[in-house]
C-alpha positions in Angstrom: 1.0 200.6 132.8 2.4 197.5 131.0 4.7 195.1 132.8 8.2 194.8 132.0 9.3 191.5 130.5 11.6 189.1 132.6 15.1 188.3 131.0 16.8 185.0 131.8 20.4 186.1 130.9 21.2 189.2 132.9 24.5 190.9 133.5 25.1 189.2 136.7 24.9 186.0 135.0 27.4 187.1 132.5 29.7 188.2 135.1 29.6 184.7 136.7 30.3 183.1 133.4 33.2 185.4 132.7 34.7 184.7 136.1 34.3 181.1 135.7 36.0 181.2 132.3 38.7 183.3 133.8 39.2 180.8 136.6 39.5 178.0 134.0 42.1 180.0 132.0 44.1 180.7 135.2 44.1 177.2 136.2 45.2 176.0 132.8 47.9 178.7 132.8 49.1 177.5 136.3 49.0 173.9 135.3 50.9 174.6 132.0 53.7 176.5 133.9 54.0 173.6 136.4 54.1 171.2 133.5 56.8 173.2 131.9 58.9 173.2 135.1 58.4 169.5 135.5 59.6 168.9 131.9 62.5 171.1 132.3 63.6 169.2 135.5 62.9 165.9 133.9 65.1 167.0 130.9 67.9 168.0 133.2 67.7 164.7 135.0 67.7 162.8 131.8 70.8 164.9 130.6 72.7 164.1 133.8 71.7 160.5 133.5 73.0 160.5 129.9 76.2 162.1 130.8 76.6 159.6 133.6 76.0 156.7 131.4 78.3 158.2 128.7 81.1 158.4 131.3 80.3 154.8 132.4 80.6 153.7 128.7 84.0 155.6 128.6 85.2 154.0 131.8 84.0 150.6 130.5 86.1 151.0 127.3 89.2 152.0 129.4 88.7 148.9 131.6 88.1 146.8 128.5 91.5 147.9 127.2 93.1 147.1 130.6 91.5 143.6 130.5 92.6 143.0 127.0 96.3 144.0 128.0 96.0 141.6 131.1 94.7 138.9 128.8 97.5 139.2 126.3 100.0 139.2 129.3 98.3 136.1 130.7 98.5 134.4 127.2 102.2 135.3 127.1 102.7 133.8 130.6 100.7 130.8 129.6 102.8 130.1 126.5 106.0 130.6 128.7 104.6 128.2 131.3 103.8 125.7 128.6 107.3 126.0 127.3 108.8 125.4 130.7 106.4 122.6 131.3 107.5 120.8 128.1 111.1 121.4 129.1 110.6 120.0 132.5 108.7 117.0 131.1 111.5 116.4 128.6 114.1 116.5 131.4 112.1 114.0 133.4 111.7 111.7 130.5 115.5 111.8 129.7 116.3 111.1 133.4 113.9 108.3 133.5 115.3 106.7 130.4 118.8 107.3 131.7 117.9 105.6 135.0 116.2 102.7 133.3 119.2 102.1 131.0 121.7 102.2 133.8 119.6 99.9 135.9 119.2 97.6 133.0 123.0 97.6 132.3 123.8 97.1 136.0 121.6 94.0 136.4 122.5 92.5 133.1 126.3 93.0 133.5 127.0 92.6 137.1 127.8 89.0 136.9 130.3 89.5 134.0 131.9 92.4 136.0 132.5 89.9 139.0 134.1 87.5 136.6 136.3 90.2 135.1 137.5 91.1 138.6 138.5 87.6 139.3 140.3 87.4 136.0 142.1 90.7 136.7 143.1 89.6 140.1 144.7 86.5 138.7 146.5 88.4 135.9 147.8 91.1 138.2 149.0 88.6 140.7 151.2 87.2 138.0 152.3 90.7 137.1 153.3 91.3 140.7 155.4 88.3 140.8 157.1 89.3 137.7 157.8 92.9 139.1 159.2 91.4 142.4 161.8 89.6 140.4 163.0 92.8 138.5 164.9 95.5 140.4 163.1 99.0 140.6 164.4 101.7 138.4 166.1 104.8 139.8 163.7 107.4 141.2 160.8 104.9 141.4 158.4 104.3 144.2 156.7 100.9 143.9 153.8 101.0 146.1 152.1 97.6 146.7 148.7 97.4 148.2 148.4 94.5 150.7 144.7 94.8 151.2 143.2 91.7 149.4 140.3 93.9 148.2 142.6 95.8 146.0 143.1 94.2 142.5 146.7 95.3 141.6 149.8 97.2 142.5 149.9 101.0 142.0 153.4 102.1 140.7 154.6 105.7 141.2 157.6 106.3 139.2 159.3 109.0 136.8 160.9 112.4 136.8 157.8 114.1 135.7 154.4 112.7 137.0 151.1 114.0 135.8 148.1 113.4 138.0 144.6 113.8 136.2 141.7 113.9 138.6 138.1 113.3 137.3 135.9 116.2 138.8 132.7 115.4 136.9 129.3 115.0 138.5 129.7 111.2 138.6 132.4 111.5 141.3 129.7 112.5 143.7 128.5 109.0 144.3 128.6 105.5 143.0 124.8 105.3 142.4 122.9 107.1 139.6 120.1 108.1 141.9 122.4 109.8 144.4 124.4 111.5 141.6 121.3 113.1 140.3 120.2 114.2 143.7 123.7 115.5 144.8 124.6 117.5 141.5 121.7 119.9 142.2 122.9 120.6 145.7 125.1 123.6 146.9 128.8 123.2 146.2 129.7 122.7 149.9 127.4 119.7 149.9 128.9 118.3 146.7 132.5 118.7 148.0 131.6 116.8 151.1 130.3 113.8 149.3 132.2 110.5 150.4 133.2 109.5 146.9 134.7 112.9 146.2 136.6 112.9 149.5 138.0 109.6 148.7 139.4 111.0 145.3 141.0 114.1 147.2 142.5 111.5 149.7 144.0 109.5 146.8 145.6 112.6 145.4 147.2 113.4 148.8 148.3 109.7 149.0 149.9 109.9 145.7 151.6 113.4 146.4 153.0 112.1 149.7 154.8 109.2 147.9 156.4 111.2 145.0 160.3 111.2 145.1 161.8 114.5 146.1 163.6 114.7 142.7 160.3 114.5 140.8 158.4 117.2 139.1 154.7 116.9 139.2 151.5 118.6 137.9 147.9 118.0 138.9 145.0 118.7 136.5 141.3 118.4 137.2 138.8 117.6 134.4 135.2 117.4 133.6 134.4 118.5 130.1 137.6 120.5 130.2 140.9 120.1 131.9 142.5 122.9 134.1 145.4 122.9 136.5 144.8 123.2 140.2 147.5 125.6 140.9 146.6 129.1 139.2 149.2 130.2 136.5 150.9 126.8 136.2 149.1 125.7 132.9 151.7 123.9 130.7 154.6 124.0 133.2 155.8 121.6 135.9 155.9 122.0 139.7 158.7 120.8 142.1 157.9 118.2 144.7 160.6 119.7 146.9 158.5 122.9 147.1 155.9 121.6 149.6 153.8 124.8 149.2 153.0 123.9 145.7 151.6 120.6 146.7 149.5 122.3 149.4 148.2 124.8 146.9 147.1 122.0 144.6 145.4 120.0 147.4 143.7 123.1 148.7 142.3 124.0 145.3 141.1 120.3 144.9 139.4 120.5 148.3 137.6 123.7 147.1 136.5 122.1 143.8 132.9 120.8 143.5 132.3 118.1 141.0 130.0 119.0 138.1 129.3 118.5 134.4 130.1 115.6 132.1 133.5 113.8 131.4 135.9 114.5 128.5 138.7 112.0 128.7 140.0 113.3 125.4 140.5 116.7 126.7 142.2 115.4 129.8 144.6 113.4 127.6 145.4 116.5 125.6 147.3 117.8 128.7 150.0 115.2 128.1 150.9 117.0 124.9 150.6 120.4 126.4 153.4 119.9 129.1 157.0 120.3 128.0 158.9 118.2 128.5 156.3 115.5 128.2 155.4 113.5 131.4 157.0 110.0 131.8 154.2 108.7 134.1 150.5 109.6 134.3 148.2 108.8 137.1 144.5 108.8 136.2 141.8 108.9 139.0 138.4 108.4 137.6 135.3 106.3 137.9 134.0 105.5 134.5 133.9 105.9 130.8 133.7 109.4 129.3 130.3 111.0 128.4 131.7 113.6 125.9 134.4 114.0 123.2 136.7 117.0 122.8 133.6 119.1 122.0 130.1 119.3 123.1 127.6 117.4 120.9 125.5 119.4 118.4 122.3 117.9 119.7 121.5 117.0 123.2 120.6 113.4 123.7 121.0 110.5 126.0 124.5 109.0 126.0 124.2 105.2 125.7 126.7 102.6 127.0 127.7 102.1 123.4 128.3 105.8 123.0 130.6 105.9 126.1 132.6 102.9 124.8 133.1 104.9 121.5 134.1 108.0 123.2 136.6 106.0 125.3 138.2 104.5 122.1 138.4 108.0 120.7 140.2 109.3 123.7 142.8 106.4 123.4 143.3 107.2 119.8 144.0 110.8 120.8 147.1 109.7 122.9 150.6 110.4 121.5 152.1 107.7 119.4 154.3 106.5 122.2 152.2 107.4 125.4 153.9 107.4 128.8 152.7 104.7 131.3 149.2 105.5 132.5 148.2 104.1 135.9 144.5 104.0 136.7 142.8 104.5 140.0 139.2 103.4 139.2 136.6 104.3 141.9 133.2 102.5 142.0 130.3 103.4 139.7 127.2 101.5 139.0 125.9 100.9 135.5 129.3 101.2 133.8 130.6 97.5 133.8 132.8 98.1 130.7 134.9 100.7 132.4 137.2 98.3 134.2 137.8 96.4 131.0 138.8 99.5 129.0 140.9 101.0 131.6 142.6 97.8 132.5 143.6 97.5 128.8 144.8 101.1 128.7 147.1 100.6 131.7 148.3 97.3 130.4 149.0 98.6 126.9 150.9 101.7 128.2 152.9 99.8 131.0 150.9 101.4 133.9 149.1 100.0 136.8 145.4 99.4 137.5 144.0 99.9 141.1 140.3 99.3 142.1 140.4 100.6 145.8 138.0 99.8 148.5 135.7 102.4 150.0 137.8 102.9 153.0 141.2 103.4 151.0 143.5 105.1 151.4 
């Protein structure tokens, strides 16, 4: 019987090969499925990250807008601050120029002022001797100052006496530095300054010596003139009514000096009162710093400007002005003031008084 031939590839081998191939296909399927899940998860993560980044971009745009607005506001504040800084620097410059000019005038003219005082004392001594020889007119109070520090006699006379009190900032002190310091202080501190208290005491001194038959009026002035007694503008008050004097003095004690000086507006009161005054007593400390209206352009007022303003104020007086008596309180840096006010008093027939610090 012939032998059967041996075959290398049997069915069992094919089964093994098929199983191996199936295992490979299964592994591939499993790996592909896991890869798909991984891609889906990665895509979801990337989408979430994309949305987060988009939100951050949107938040960044919003924050950028806020920063731009803040930057614009900062620029506006910077411009305002620069403007205020320039204004402050300009004020400082003007103040320094003013101080330098006043100091220069004070040092340059102090000697001439002393010579003027000596001449005034000599001239007024001759005037005093002449007045002693003449009998006083009816209703006249002739007050003679015995203190050798006073330059002249102050004469209080007339049926209608007008008192003009300078209430400008210069009445706070006799030095420029202290005036600048005090004018920025509260009203009660300005009212309590020694020089202003001397001006108030001078008004009280004058009021106490007015004859009983006299009518009077008291105006305070800086850049404008106003009556101290409310509702009395343009009309006279009676000395016999002590309450009116008390009201005027009380109002003066509540007045805080401020602003510039317009002597022209003060002299305008003379023409406002009816009948016109027959005696004017002016209490001041120096030449004016303004005319009847404020200047169009703000600038430093020089000594020459003040002299021109004084001349303009004198020209504004009525053709036949009443006697104007001057009480000139001390003020540095204004050496021309005694000359101009002495000439004004002399030309109108009034008196001139330069009181000591402890008067009256």
